[in-house]
Biopython code that builds the backbone (N, CA, C, O; Angstrom):
import numpy as np
from Bio.PDB.StructureBuilder import StructureBuilder

atoms = [
    (1, "UNK", "N", (-8.089, 7.594, 5.933)),
    (1, "UNK", "CA", (-7.850, 7.216, 4.364)),
    (1, "UNK", "C", (-7.636, 5.893, 4.272)),
    (1, "UNK", "O", (-8.252, 5.186, 3.475)),
    (2, "UNK", "N", (-6.777, 5.475, 5.055)),
    (2, "UNK", "CA", (-6.269, 3.879, 5.063)),
    (2, "UNK", "C", (-7.324, 3.032, 5.111)),
    (2, "UNK", "O", (-7.317, 1.970, 4.488)),
    (3, "UNK", "N", (-8.370, 3.444, 5.887)),
    (3, "UNK", "CA", (-9.557, 2.711, 5.998)),
    (3, "UNK", "C", (-10.113, 2.071, 4.663)),
    (3, "UNK", "O", (-10.371, 0.881, 4.486)),
    (4, "UNK", "N", (-10.259, 3.248, 3.643)),
    (4, "UNK", "CA", (-10.695, 3.033, 2.563)),
    (4, "UNK", "C", (-10.046, 2.032, 1.757)),
    (4, "UNK", "O", (-10.698, 1.255, 1.060)),
    (5, "UNK", "N", (-8.446, 2.012, 1.841)),
    (5, "UNK", "CA", (-7.795, 1.072, 1.133)),
    (5, "UNK", "C", (-8.011, -0.261, 1.817)),
    (5, "UNK", "O", (-8.142, -1.253, 1.100)),
    (6, "UNK", "N", (-8.061, -0.380, 3.109)),
    (6, "UNK", "CA", (-8.042, -1.740, 3.705)),
    (6, "UNK", "C", (-9.816, -2.500, 3.600)),
    (6, "UNK", "O", (-10.095, -3.698, 3.648)),
    (7, "UNK", "N", (-10.457, -1.709, 3.498)),
    (7, "UNK", "CA", (-11.929, -1.924, 3.105)),
    (7, "UNK", "C", (-11.992, -2.546, 1.683)),
    (7, "UNK", "O", (-12.765, -3.464, 1.407)),
    (8, "UNK", "N", (-11.029, -1.923, 0.701)),
    (8, "UNK", "CA", (-11.141, -2.252, -0.444)),
    (8, "UNK", "C", (-10.480, -3.743, -0.839)),
    (8, "UNK", "O", (-10.864, -4.521, -1.712)),
    (9, "UNK", "N", (-9.386, -3.877, 0.071)),
    (9, "UNK", "CA", (-8.413, -5.047, -0.270)),
    (9, "UNK", "C", (-9.121, -5.967, 0.337)),
    (9, "UNK", "O", (-9.097, -7.089, -0.168)),
    (10, "UNK", "N", (-9.993, -5.733, 1.657)),
    (10, "UNK", "CA", (-10.839, -6.738, 2.132)),
    (10, "UNK", "C", (-11.658, -7.480, 1.439)),
    (10, "UNK", "O", (-11.775, -8.702, 1.523)),
    (11, "UNK", "N", (-12.601, -6.301, 0.312)),
    (11, "UNK", "CA", (-13.418, -6.651, -0.469)),
    (11, "UNK", "C", (-12.951, -7.431, -1.637)),
    (11, "UNK", "O", (-13.678, -8.329, -2.061)),
    (12, "UNK", "N", (-11.752, -7.169, -2.232)),
    (12, "UNK", "CA", (-10.937, -8.072, -3.208)),
    (12, "UNK", "C", (-10.571, -9.313, -2.721)),
    (12, "UNK", "O", (-10.589, -10.258, -3.510)),
    (13, "UNK", "N", (-10.297, -9.463, -1.763)),
    (13, "UNK", "CA", (-9.743, -10.529, -0.839)),
    (13, "UNK", "C", (-8.356, -10.750, -1.236)),
    (13, "UNK", "O", (-7.854, -11.731, -1.785)),
    (14, "UNK", "N", (-7.754, -9.488, -0.798)),
    (14, "UNK", "CA", (-6.384, -9.517, -0.976)),
    (14, "UNK", "C", (-5.781, -9.615, 0.196)),
    (14, "UNK", "O", (-6.142, -8.830, 1.074)),
    (15, "UNK", "N", (-4.854, -10.477, 0.455)),
    (15, "UNK", "CA", (-4.071, -10.610, 1.678)),
    (15, "UNK", "C", (-3.349, -9.444, 1.755)),
    (15, "UNK", "O", (-2.884, -8.904, 0.751)),
    (16, "UNK", "N", (-3.183, -8.900, 3.169)),
    (16, "UNK", "CA", (-2.205, -7.640, 3.261)),
    (16, "UNK", "C", (-1.666, -7.609, 4.918)),
    (16, "UNK", "O", (-2.432, -8.078, 5.759)),
    (17, "UNK", "N", (-0.722, -7.210, 5.228)),
    (17, "UNK", "CA", (-0.272, -7.041, 6.234)),
    (17, "UNK", "C", (0.079, -5.537, 6.503)),
    (17, "UNK", "O", (0.616, -4.784, 5.691)),
    (18, "UNK", "N", (-0.343, -5.202, 7.875)),
    (18, "UNK", "CA", (-0.034, -3.596, 8.214)),
    (18, "UNK", "C", (0.864, -3.621, 9.408)),
    (18, "UNK", "O", (0.556, -4.011, 10.534)),
    (19, "UNK", "N", (2.241, -3.061, 8.933)),
    (19, "UNK", "CA", (3.153, -3.163, 10.310)),
    (19, "UNK", "C", (3.220, -2.461, 11.558)),
    (19, "UNK", "O", (3.772, -1.384, 11.786)),
    (20, "UNK", "N", (2.537, -3.270, 12.396)),
    (20, "UNK", "CA", (2.516, -2.487, 13.564)),
    (20, "UNK", "C", (3.411, -2.274, 14.254)),
    (20, "UNK", "O", (3.830, -1.162, 14.574)),
    (21, "UNK", "N", (4.010, -3.781, 14.720)),
    (21, "UNK", "CA", (4.999, -3.988, 15.483)),
    (21, "UNK", "C", (6.438, -4.271, 14.546)),
    (21, "UNK", "O", (6.824, -5.384, 14.187)),
    (22, "UNK", "N", (7.175, -2.835, 14.231)),
    (22, "UNK", "CA", (8.138, -3.309, 13.329)),
    (22, "UNK", "C", (9.172, -2.388, 13.610)),
    (22, "UNK", "O", (8.783, -1.336, 14.118)),
    (23, "UNK", "N", (10.415, -2.506, 13.410)),
    (23, "UNK", "CA", (11.687, -1.946, 13.670)),
    (23, "UNK", "C", (11.629, -0.386, 13.031)),
    (23, "UNK", "O", (12.137, 0.569, 13.618)),
    (24, "UNK", "N", (10.966, -0.279, 11.804)),
    (24, "UNK", "CA", (10.717, 0.504, 11.192)),
    (24, "UNK", "C", (9.782, 2.082, 11.904)),
    (24, "UNK", "O", (9.908, 3.282, 11.661)),
    (25, "UNK", "N", (8.890, 1.319, 12.820)),
    (25, "UNK", "CA", (8.141, 2.695, 13.472)),
    (25, "UNK", "C", (7.247, 3.207, 12.675)),
    (25, "UNK", "O", (6.573, 2.600, 11.842)),
    (26, "UNK", "N", (7.234, 4.498, 12.962)),
    (26, "UNK", "CA", (6.542, 5.699, 12.388)),
    (26, "UNK", "C", (6.731, 5.819, 10.629)),
    (26, "UNK", "O", (5.839, 6.192, 9.866)),
    (27, "UNK", "N", (7.849, 5.483, 10.305)),
    (27, "UNK", "CA", (8.582, 5.207, 9.347)),
    (27, "UNK", "C", (7.935, 4.397, 8.212)),
    (27, "UNK", "O", (8.055, 4.641, 7.012)),
    (28, "UNK", "N", (6.971, 3.027, 8.976)),
    (28, "UNK", "CA", (6.666, 2.078, 7.868)),
    (28, "UNK", "C", (5.987, 2.403, 7.111)),
    (28, "UNK", "O", (5.647, 3.585, 7.082)),
    (29, "UNK", "N", (5.453, 1.378, 6.073)),
    (29, "UNK", "CA", (4.610, 1.777, 4.969)),
    (29, "UNK", "C", (3.283, 1.179, 5.590)),
    (29, "UNK", "O", (3.235, 0.333, 6.483)),
    (30, "UNK", "N", (2.172, 1.803, 4.921)),
    (30, "UNK", "CA", (0.918, 1.331, 5.515)),
    (30, "UNK", "C", (0.414, 0.070, 5.337)),
    (30, "UNK", "O", (-0.424, -0.424, 6.091)),
    (31, "UNK", "N", (0.912, -0.513, 4.316)),
    (31, "UNK", "CA", (0.290, -2.177, 3.614)),
    (31, "UNK", "C", (1.202, -2.417, 3.134)),
    (31, "UNK", "O", (1.867, -1.612, 2.482)),
    (32, "UNK", "N", (1.562, -3.920, 3.380)),
    (32, "UNK", "CA", (2.300, -4.784, 2.723)),
    (32, "UNK", "C", (1.380, -5.735, 2.189)),
    (32, "UNK", "O", (0.464, -6.229, 2.847)),
    (33, "UNK", "N", (1.680, -6.043, 0.742)),
    (33, "UNK", "CA", (0.897, -7.294, 0.128)),
    (33, "UNK", "C", (2.095, -8.066, -0.518)),
    (33, "UNK", "O", (2.715, -7.910, -1.570)),
    (34, "UNK", "N", (2.198, -9.116, 0.697)),
    (34, "UNK", "CA", (3.258, -10.296, 0.144)),
    (34, "UNK", "C", (2.908, -10.949, -1.147)),
    (34, "UNK", "O", (3.617, -10.752, -2.134)),
    (35, "UNK", "N", (1.786, -11.766, -1.205)),
    (35, "UNK", "CA", (1.114, -12.439, -2.518)),
    (35, "UNK", "C", (1.608, -11.506, -3.778)),
    (35, "UNK", "O", (1.927, -12.126, -4.792)),
    (36, "UNK", "N", (1.683, -10.329, -3.803)),
    (36, "UNK", "CA", (1.737, -9.565, -5.168)),
    (36, "UNK", "C", (3.206, -8.619, -5.047)),
    (36, "UNK", "O", (3.376, -7.585, -5.692)),
    (37, "UNK", "N", (4.041, -9.101, -4.251)),
    (37, "UNK", "CA", (5.467, -8.089, -4.222)),
    (37, "UNK", "C", (5.236, -6.484, -4.014)),
    (37, "UNK", "O", (6.103, -5.749, -4.487)),
    (38, "UNK", "N", (4.226, -5.943, -3.399)),
    (38, "UNK", "CA", (4.259, -4.596, -3.303)),
    (38, "UNK", "C", (3.624, -4.213, -2.283)),
    (38, "UNK", "O", (2.819, -4.961, -1.729)),
    (39, "UNK", "N", (3.880, -2.951, -1.845)),
    (39, "UNK", "CA", (3.231, -2.026, -0.703)),
    (39, "UNK", "C", (2.760, -1.127, -1.116)),
    (39, "UNK", "O", (2.830, -0.690, -2.265)),
    (40, "UNK", "N", (2.099, -0.642, -0.042)),
    (40, "UNK", "CA", (1.241, 0.851, -0.359)),
    (40, "UNK", "C", (1.370, 1.903, 0.667)),
    (40, "UNK", "O", (1.209, 1.747, 1.878)),
    (41, "UNK", "N", (1.572, 2.620, 0.260)),
    (41, "UNK", "CA", (1.442, 3.923, 1.345)),
    (41, "UNK", "C", (0.664, 4.828, 0.822)),
    (41, "UNK", "O", (0.799, 5.109, -0.369)),
    (42, "UNK", "N", (-0.561, 5.628, 1.824)),
    (42, "UNK", "CA", (-1.511, 6.252, 1.777)),
    (42, "UNK", "C", (-0.928, 7.656, 2.663)),
    (42, "UNK", "O", (-0.401, 7.653, 3.776)),
    (43, "UNK", "N", (-1.220, 8.846, 1.754)),
    (43, "UNK", "CA", (-0.916, 10.463, 2.305)),
    (43, "UNK", "C", (-1.962, 11.223, 1.828)),
    (43, "UNK", "O", (-2.484, 11.251, 0.713)),
    (44, "UNK", "N", (-2.213, 11.901, 2.946)),
    (44, "UNK", "CA", (-3.397, 13.075, 2.820)),
    (44, "UNK", "C", (-2.661, 14.159, 2.216)),
    (44, "UNK", "O", (-3.361, 14.985, 1.631)),
    (45, "UNK", "N", (-1.449, 14.346, 2.219)),
    (45, "UNK", "CA", (-0.671, 15.421, 1.872)),
    (45, "UNK", "C", (0.575, 15.139, 1.444)),
    (45, "UNK", "O", (0.968, 14.028, 1.799)),
    (46, "UNK", "N", (1.474, 15.900, 0.674)),
    (46, "UNK", "CA", (2.976, 15.666, 1.016)),
    (46, "UNK", "C", (3.849, 15.766, 2.455)),
    (46, "UNK", "O", (3.526, 16.560, 3.339)),
    (47, "UNK", "N", (4.653, 15.129, 2.534)),
    (47, "UNK", "CA", (5.475, 15.602, 3.658)),
    (47, "UNK", "C", (6.570, 14.628, 3.787)),
    (47, "UNK", "O", (6.562, 13.421, 3.544)),
    (48, "UNK", "N", (7.767, 15.592, 4.333)),
    (48, "UNK", "CA", (9.271, 14.998, 4.046)),
    (48, "UNK", "C", (9.326, 13.639, 4.571)),
    (48, "UNK", "O", (10.266, 13.126, 3.964)),
    (49, "UNK", "N", (8.901, 12.898, 5.256)),
    (49, "UNK", "CA", (9.004, 11.834, 5.526)),
    (49, "UNK", "C", (8.718, 10.425, 4.320)),
    (49, "UNK", "O", (9.016, 9.236, 4.439)),
    (50, "UNK", "N", (8.108, 11.076, 3.313)),
    (50, "UNK", "CA", (7.629, 10.346, 2.247)),
    (50, "UNK", "C", (9.291, 9.815, 1.401)),
    (50, "UNK", "O", (9.499, 8.758, 0.805)),
    (51, "UNK", "N", (10.022, 10.690, 1.578)),
    (51, "UNK", "CA", (11.584, 10.276, 0.809)),
    (51, "UNK", "C", (12.083, 9.068, 1.553)),
    (51, "UNK", "O", (12.550, 8.124, 0.915)),
    (52, "UNK", "N", (12.007, 9.041, 2.948)),
    (52, "UNK", "CA", (12.626, 7.825, 3.596)),
    (52, "UNK", "C", (11.764, 6.472, 3.497)),
    (52, "UNK", "O", (12.307, 5.401, 3.767)),
    (53, "UNK", "N", (10.283, 6.536, 3.070)),
    (53, "UNK", "CA", (9.559, 5.676, 3.154)),
    (53, "UNK", "C", (9.613, 4.914, 1.986)),
    (53, "UNK", "O", (9.349, 3.712, 1.983)),
    (54, "UNK", "N", (10.033, 5.726, 0.709)),
    (54, "UNK", "CA", (10.271, 5.449, -0.669)),
    (54, "UNK", "C", (11.469, 4.272, -0.762)),
    (54, "UNK", "O", (11.441, 3.382, -1.612)),
    (55, "UNK", "N", (12.565, 4.419, 0.290)),
    (55, "UNK", "CA", (13.602, 3.519, 0.241)),
    (55, "UNK", "C", (13.265, 2.095, 1.148)),
    (55, "UNK", "O", (14.034, 1.181, 1.449)),
    (56, "UNK", "N", (12.268, 2.219, 1.362)),
    (56, "UNK", "CA", (11.851, 0.831, 2.466)),
    (56, "UNK", "C", (11.194, -0.645, 1.500)),
    (56, "UNK", "O", (10.919, -1.749, 1.970)),
    (57, "UNK", "N", (11.093, -0.256, 0.250)),
    (57, "UNK", "CA", (10.786, -1.616, -0.347)),
    (57, "UNK", "C", (11.083, -0.979, -1.753)),
    (57, "UNK", "O", (11.384, 0.178, -2.047)),
    (58, "UNK", "N", (10.869, -2.301, -2.671)),
    (58, "UNK", "CA", (11.177, -1.956, -4.305)),
    (58, "UNK", "C", (10.132, -1.140, -5.115)),
    (58, "UNK", "O", (10.368, -0.271, -5.954)),
    (59, "UNK", "N", (8.899, -1.612, -4.680)),
    (59, "UNK", "CA", (7.520, -1.427, -5.157)),
    (59, "UNK", "C", (6.745, -1.129, -4.526)),
    (59, "UNK", "O", (6.281, -1.921, -3.707)),
    (60, "UNK", "N", (6.266, 0.194, -4.654)),
    (60, "UNK", "CA", (5.489, 0.926, -4.032)),
    (60, "UNK", "C", (4.502, 1.594, -4.603)),
    (60, "UNK", "O", (4.932, 2.417, -5.411)),
    (61, "UNK", "N", (2.988, 1.561, -4.478)),
    (61, "UNK", "CA", (2.093, 2.495, -4.884)),
    (61, "UNK", "C", (1.756, 3.193, -3.678)),
    (61, "UNK", "O", (1.451, 2.651, -2.616)),
    (62, "UNK", "N", (1.853, 4.863, -3.976)),
    (62, "UNK", "CA", (1.461, 5.874, -3.321)),
    (62, "UNK", "C", (0.616, 6.453, -3.716)),
    (62, "UNK", "O", (0.733, 7.009, -4.808)),
    (63, "UNK", "N", (-0.936, 6.571, -2.743)),
    (63, "UNK", "CA", (-1.735, 7.319, -3.122)),
    (63, "UNK", "C", (-1.896, 8.707, -2.178)),
    (63, "UNK", "O", (-2.272, 8.730, -1.006)),
    (64, "UNK", "N", (-1.642, 9.454, -2.719)),
    (64, "UNK", "CA", (-1.742, 11.037, -2.135)),
    (64, "UNK", "C", (-2.833, 11.861, -2.601)),
    (64, "UNK", "O", (-3.084, 12.222, -3.751)),
    (65, "UNK", "N", (-3.453, 12.104, -1.495)),
    (65, "UNK", "CA", (-4.669, 12.773, -1.565)),
    (65, "UNK", "C", (-6.062, 11.870, -1.684)),
    (65, "UNK", "O", (-6.191, 10.703, -2.054)),
    (66, "UNK", "N", (-7.064, 12.840, -1.234)),
    (66, "UNK", "CA", (-8.475, 11.974, -1.125)),
    (66, "UNK", "C", (-8.728, 11.447, -2.203)),
    (66, "UNK", "O", (-8.928, 10.235, -2.275)),
    (67, "UNK", "N", (-8.773, 12.304, -3.332)),
    (67, "UNK", "CA", (-9.236, 11.896, -4.538)),
    (67, "UNK", "C", (-8.439, 10.375, -5.303)),
    (67, "UNK", "O", (-8.999, 9.515, -5.983)),
    (68, "UNK", "N", (-7.257, 10.441, -4.972)),
    (68, "UNK", "CA", (-6.149, 9.500, -5.468)),
    (68, "UNK", "C", (-6.654, 8.456, -4.892)),
    (68, "UNK", "O", (-7.094, 7.507, -5.541)),
    (69, "UNK", "N", (-6.649, 8.526, -3.169)),
    (69, "UNK", "CA", (-6.948, 7.309, -2.518)),
    (69, "UNK", "C", (-8.292, 6.544, -2.873)),
    (69, "UNK", "O", (-8.364, 5.318, -2.967)),
    (70, "UNK", "N", (-9.223, 7.321, -3.037)),
    (70, "UNK", "CA", (-10.801, 6.613, -3.721)),
    (70, "UNK", "C", (-10.532, 6.188, -4.688)),
    (70, "UNK", "O", (-10.670, 4.977, -4.861)),
    (71, "UNK", "N", (-10.140, 6.847, -5.496)),
    (71, "UNK", "CA", (-9.302, 6.272, -7.102)),
    (71, "UNK", "C", (-8.867, 4.823, -6.738)),
    (71, "UNK", "O", (-9.431, 3.838, -7.215)),
    (72, "UNK", "N", (-7.923, 4.763, -5.942)),
    (72, "UNK", "CA", (-7.324, 3.608, -5.694)),
    (72, "UNK", "C", (-7.803, 2.418, -5.300)),
    (72, "UNK", "O", (-7.501, 1.269, -5.623)),
    (73, "UNK", "N", (-8.710, 2.923, -4.448)),
    (73, "UNK", "CA", (-9.643, 1.993, -3.527)),
    (73, "UNK", "C", (-10.626, 1.504, -4.711)),
    (73, "UNK", "O", (-10.891, 0.306, -4.815)),
    (74, "UNK", "N", (-11.066, 2.295, -5.446)),
    (74, "UNK", "CA", (-12.394, 1.694, -6.605)),
    (74, "UNK", "C", (-11.571, 0.947, -7.426)),
    (74, "UNK", "O", (-11.838, -0.255, -7.403)),
    (75, "UNK", "N", (-10.576, 1.300, -8.208)),
    (75, "UNK", "CA", (-9.968, 0.294, -9.059)),
    (75, "UNK", "C", (-9.162, -1.064, -8.336)),
    (75, "UNK", "O", (-8.848, -2.030, -9.032)),
    (76, "UNK", "N", (-8.881, -1.013, -6.904)),
    (76, "UNK", "CA", (-8.486, -2.357, -6.285)),
    (76, "UNK", "C", (-10.122, -3.325, -6.392)),
    (76, "UNK", "O", (-10.178, -4.368, -7.044)),
    (77, "UNK", "N", (-11.296, -2.778, -5.669)),
    (77, "UNK", "CA", (-12.437, -3.329, -5.752)),
    (77, "UNK", "C", (-12.673, -3.768, -6.859)),
    (77, "UNK", "O", (-12.957, -4.965, -6.897)),
    (78, "UNK", "N", (-12.650, -2.962, -8.232)),
    (78, "UNK", "CA", (-12.792, -3.759, -9.597)),
    (78, "UNK", "C", (-12.268, -4.560, -9.972)),
    (78, "UNK", "O", (-12.915, -5.436, -10.545)),
    (79, "UNK", "N", (-10.727, -4.699, -9.842)),
    (79, "UNK", "CA", (-10.166, -5.944, -10.487)),
    (79, "UNK", "C", (-9.105, -6.712, -9.759)),
    (79, "UNK", "O", (-8.571, -7.742, -10.170)),
    (80, "UNK", "N", (-8.870, -6.122, -8.682)),
    (80, "UNK", "CA", (-8.313, -6.970, -7.639)),
    (80, "UNK", "C", (-6.613, -6.646, -8.300)),
    (80, "UNK", "O", (-6.546, -5.779, -9.171)),
    (81, "UNK", "N", (-5.596, -7.190, -7.965)),
    (81, "UNK", "CA", (-4.486, -7.220, -8.230)),
    (81, "UNK", "C", (-3.778, -8.360, -9.317)),
    (81, "UNK", "O", (-4.467, -9.347, -9.575)),
    (82, "UNK", "N", (-2.791, -8.276, -9.783)),
    (82, "UNK", "CA", (-2.223, -9.446, -10.345)),
    (82, "UNK", "C", (-1.375, -10.019, -9.293)),
    (82, "UNK", "O", (-0.954, -9.306, -8.382)),
    (83, "UNK", "N", (-1.077, -11.388, -9.380)),
    (83, "UNK", "CA", (0.153, -12.260, -8.660)),
    (83, "UNK", "C", (1.792, -11.311, -8.722)),
    (83, "UNK", "O", (2.445, -10.727, -9.587)),
    (84, "UNK", "N", (1.852, -11.457, -7.988)),
    (84, "UNK", "CA", (3.649, -10.537, -8.213)),
    (84, "UNK", "C", (4.077, -11.889, -9.317)),
    (84, "UNK", "O", (3.718, -13.050, -9.121)),
    (85, "UNK", "N", (4.990, -11.385, -10.596)),
    (85, "UNK", "CA", (5.708, -12.272, -11.207)),
    (85, "UNK", "C", (6.901, -13.122, -10.522)),
    (85, "UNK", "O", (7.609, -12.684, -9.615)),
    (86, "UNK", "N", (6.964, -13.847, -10.847)),
    (86, "UNK", "CA", (8.343, -15.033, -10.404)),
    (86, "UNK", "C", (9.263, -14.263, -10.146)),
    (86, "UNK", "O", (9.378, -13.306, -10.911)),
    (87, "UNK", "N", (10.111, -14.368, -9.154)),
    (87, "UNK", "CA", (11.213, -13.510, -8.939)),
    (87, "UNK", "C", (11.071, -11.988, -8.382)),
    (87, "UNK", "O", (12.068, -11.502, -7.848)),
    (88, "UNK", "N", (10.061, -11.324, -8.465)),
    (88, "UNK", "CA", (9.805, -10.145, -7.985)),
    (88, "UNK", "C", (10.111, -9.868, -6.528)),
    (88, "UNK", "O", (9.980, -10.745, -5.675)),
    (89, "UNK", "N", (10.489, -8.730, -6.273)),
    (89, "UNK", "CA", (10.940, -8.478, -4.917)),
    (89, "UNK", "C", (10.080, -7.614, -4.259)),
    (89, "UNK", "O", (9.776, -6.580, -4.853)),
    (90, "UNK", "N", (9.476, -7.891, -2.794)),
    (90, "UNK", "CA", (9.288, -7.010, -2.007)),
    (90, "UNK", "C", (9.487, -5.994, -1.422)),
    (90, "UNK", "O", (8.706, -5.621, -0.547)),
]
sb = StructureBuilder()
sb.init_structure("model")
sb.init_model(0)
sb.init_chain("A")
sb.init_seg("    ")
for serial, (resi, resn, name, xyz) in enumerate(atoms, 1):
    if name == "N":
        sb.init_residue(resn, " ", resi, " ")
    sb.init_atom(name, np.array(xyz, "f"), 0.0, 1.0, " ", f" {name:<3s}", serial, name[0])
structure = sb.get_structure()
């Protein structure tokens, strides 16, 4: 499901970072969007780990479930994302 979001971000020309090599390890979020002050986490279903992940960044979009992930990918392709407001924290 992460691939659907990655392809949508690529299609919309949105720069992102996938935190592969980080001290957060398996608890890291799936995508960091540094130009927008956002992170994205993709979940197939609820897991206890999500509570810890929600503390990793102040602005996180979570898509849980295949229908939600595909809807988010569609929205990203359709309009992209606005730039982060001045002073927004990531």
